[in-house]
N, C-alpha and C positions, 0 to 999 in steps of 0.2 A: 588430752590429758588421760592418764591411766584410769581404769575403772576404780571408783572410790571404794568399792566393796572388796577390792583385792589389795592386801597390804604388800608393798614392795619394800624390801629392806636389803638393798644391794650396797648401801653405804655401811661399811663395817664399823664395829665398835672401836677398832683401832683408829680409823679415820675420824670418827666422832670425837674421840678423846683428843686427837691432834688438833681438831678444830677448836674444841673448848679450851685447850691449853694455850693455843695461839691467841685467842681472845683475851684470856687472863693475862698473858705475858705482855700483850700490847698496851695494857693499862687503858684501853679504850672502853668506855661504858657501853654495854650491849644495847641498852635502851636509848642511847643517844640523848637527844634533847627532851625526850618524853619521860614522864613518870612511868615506872615499870608497869602498873596496871593498864595505862593507856597504850603502851607499846604492845603488850600481850593481847589486849582487846582487838588489835588489828588482825590477829591471827586466830584467836580462840574465843569461844563464847564463854566468858568467865562466869556469867550468871548461872550457867548450867553445870559448871565444874564444882566438885565438892570442896569444902573448906577443911583444912587440917586442924583448925581451931574450933572447938565445939561452941564457942561464943558467937560464931558467925555462920550464916546459912550458905555461903558460896565462896568461890575462890576470889571473886572481885573484892569482897570485904576483907577476906583473909589477907590478901596481898597488900591491900592498902594499910591495914593495921601493922603488919610486920615489916613493910619495906618503905612506907611513906611516913606513917605516924611514928613508928619506932624502927628506923632503918638498920639499926645494929642488931636486931633480933635474928636475922638470917644473914648468911654469908653472901657476898656480892655475886657469886656464881651459882646461887641456889637453884636457879631455873633449869640448869643443865642436868641436874640429878633428880629433879622433882618428877615422879612418874606420871603426874597428871598431864604433863606437857609433851611427853613422848619424844624428847630430844635424844635421849640416851639409847633407846631401843625401838622407837616407833617407826612408822612408815617414812620412807625417804622424803616424800613431799612435805612432811611436817618440818624436818630440819632444813630443807631447802627453802621453804617459805620463811622460816625464821631468819636464815642468813640473808635472804633477799631483802627482807624488811629492815634488817640492820643497815642496809645500804640506801634505803629510800631517802630522797631529798627532804621529806618532812621529818625524818628521824635524824639525819646527819647532814650538816651543811658544809663541813670541811671536806673539800674534794680530795685533798691529800690523804685524809683518813680513809675515805671511800676507796681510793686507788690502792692503798696499802692493804686494806682488808680484802678487797677483791682478789688481789694477787695471792694473798695467803690462803683464802678460801679455795680458789681454783687450783692452787698447787696441791692441796689435800684432796679435793673432790675428783681431780682427773684420774687418780688411781682406781676409783670405783666407777669411772665412766660418765661423770657429770661435769657440768660447768655452769656458772652463772654468766649471763650476758645481758646487754642493754636491750630489753624487750619493748620499751616505750620511752617517751620523753615528756617531761613536764617543765615548761618554761626554760628549756635548754639543759635540764638536768636529766640524767639517765634514771630510768626505773627498771630495776633488774628482775629478770625471770630466770628460769633454769631449763636445761634441756640435756638430753643424752648426747654425749660426744659422738659424732658420726665415726664409724669404724675406720674410714680412710684418713681421718685426722690423726688418730693415734696420739702418742705423746709428742709434744712439741719437738720438731727435728733438732738434732744437736750437731754442731760442727766439731766439737771437741778440739777447739783451737789450741788448747794447751799441749796437745799431743803432736802438733805440727812443728817439727824441729826447724823448719825454715822460717817460721814466724818468731823471730827473736823478741819482738815486742808486740804481742797480740792484744794488748790492753784496749786499744782503740776499737778493734773488732768485737771484743767482749762487751764493750760499752754499747755498741750498736745492738748486739744480740739481746742484752738486758732490756734495752728500750723496746725492742720488738716483742719480747715475751710479755712485758708488762702491759703493752698496748693492744695485744691481739683482741681482747674482749673489751677492755675499758677505753681504749683510744685507737681505733683502727687507722685513722689518718696518720697518726704519729708512727704507728708500726710500719705503714707503707713507706713513709719517708725514710725511716731508719733502714728498711730493707735496701732501698736504693743507695743510701749512704754507705752501707756495709760493702756492697759490691764495688762502689767507687773507691773506697779506702783500700780494699783488697787489690784491685787492679793497680792502683798507684804504688802500693807497697811492692808488688812484683816488679813493676817497671823501674822503681827506684833502686831496688836491690840488684837489678840487672843493668843499671845505668842506661836505660832507654829514656830518651827525652820525650816529653809530652807537653801540651799546652795547659796553662793554669786554668783555662776555661773549657777544657775538653769535657764532653759529657760522657755518659756511660757507653753508648755505642762507639764513640771515638776511642775511648780507653780500651774497650774490649777488642777492637780491631788490632790495636798495637800489641795487646797481650796474646791474641790468637796468632799473630805473625811471629812473635817471640817464641811461643811454645810450639810452633809448627802444627797448629791444630787442624788446618785445612788439609795439609799434606799427609799427616800421619797420626791422627788421633786414634785411629784403629790400625795398628801396624800391618803392613803388607796387604791392605785392602783399601784402595783409593776411593772406591765408591762408598764404602761404609764410613770412611773418614769424612767424606763430603756430607753424608747424611748426618753424622754425628755433629759436625760443625753447624749444619742448618738447625738442628735441634737446639744447640747451645745459643745460637743467635736469636732464635725465637724466645727462649727463656729470658735472655738478657733484655730483649725488646719488651717482653711482658712486664718485667720489673720497671723498666724505664717508662713504659706507657702508663702504668699505674701511678707512678710518681708524678708524671706530667699532668695527670688528672687532678692535681691538687687544686686547680682552679674550681673544680666541681666537687671533688671528694676530700680534698685535703684541708690543711690548717694554715696555709701560707697566704700571703697577698692580702691580708686584712679583710677576709671574707665577712660579710654581714649576716650570713645565714649559716645554720648548722650543717656540717659536712654530711653527705649521704653515704659515706664509706661505711661498710659493715664488716663484721669479723671475717666473713668469707673472702672479702677482697684482701684483707690483711693476710689471711692464710695463703691465698694464691701468691701474693708477693713473697711471703716467707718461704714457701715450698720451692718456688722458682729460684729464689736466692740461694737456698741451701744446695739445690741440685747443681747450679752453676759453680758455686764456691767449692764444693767438694771435688767436682771434676777438674777444675782449674788447679786447685791445690795438689791433687794427686798427680796431674800431668807435670806440674812444675817440679814436684819431688822426683818424678821419674827422669825428667830431663837432667836435673842436677846429679842424680845418682849415676846416670849413664855417662856423665862427663860431657854431655852435649851443650850444657849451659852452666855458666859460673855465676855466683852471686857475691855481692859485697857483704862483708861481715857487719 
């Protein structure tokens, strides 16, 4: 953890405002199932904070009077602008702790609410280099912490499927991408499965559009071999350099195998087959699957486009 004597404020006011607005617009109560003084006491020593009401000696009594005894006294989002709590301009750890506590299973029982808030929070925090992630578990429920995003993670890779003119119906691939993004931190096993599904769908789309037959039960390696043959990846993925083409094909096969192998680990890491124990899959496994998937998909899509543009391959409308 950073030195507590050094204030770190890399989360900008713009990001903070976006976070506060998203909470307000979601209509989800920031204190969840708890009374507001009880929620805040999980983060702050309310007995040591000053009261804004001269009738009371500290923030604990102040908040109880104006938000429990007389809840209409203050606006519902009062805490975000109250300088005592440092959410608007305080140390990064303060707002990160506040957001993490909003997701705590004691505070919020509805997992769909937790998933929606987590996605919203991480979408905003990623711009300033942070993310919330499952740091621990209680009775099968995630307890969230925060961390700096590793530099090599960067922003979630984008395939920009809508820009691919050969993909006349990219919706199914977009759905897979959406599931992956949502699950990277909150549900890594689901993100891994969706990575595999995205590649399977892409390979089937290319083969269908090229009128190449394949088996209904063909797995990723089998589908990839048919796509590689169709696109002549072994022979000419690097024009006029047979050795480089072979090396390129070997790299692609390795990436495809990586995604397939991660997906096959669902018996250990995943969510299928009626597992009785919690999955051991972590966000880093999901990122490995996603990054491999994006690398393969981009190369295959680019090569497919090149073959069609050159007239060496035709596709059905």
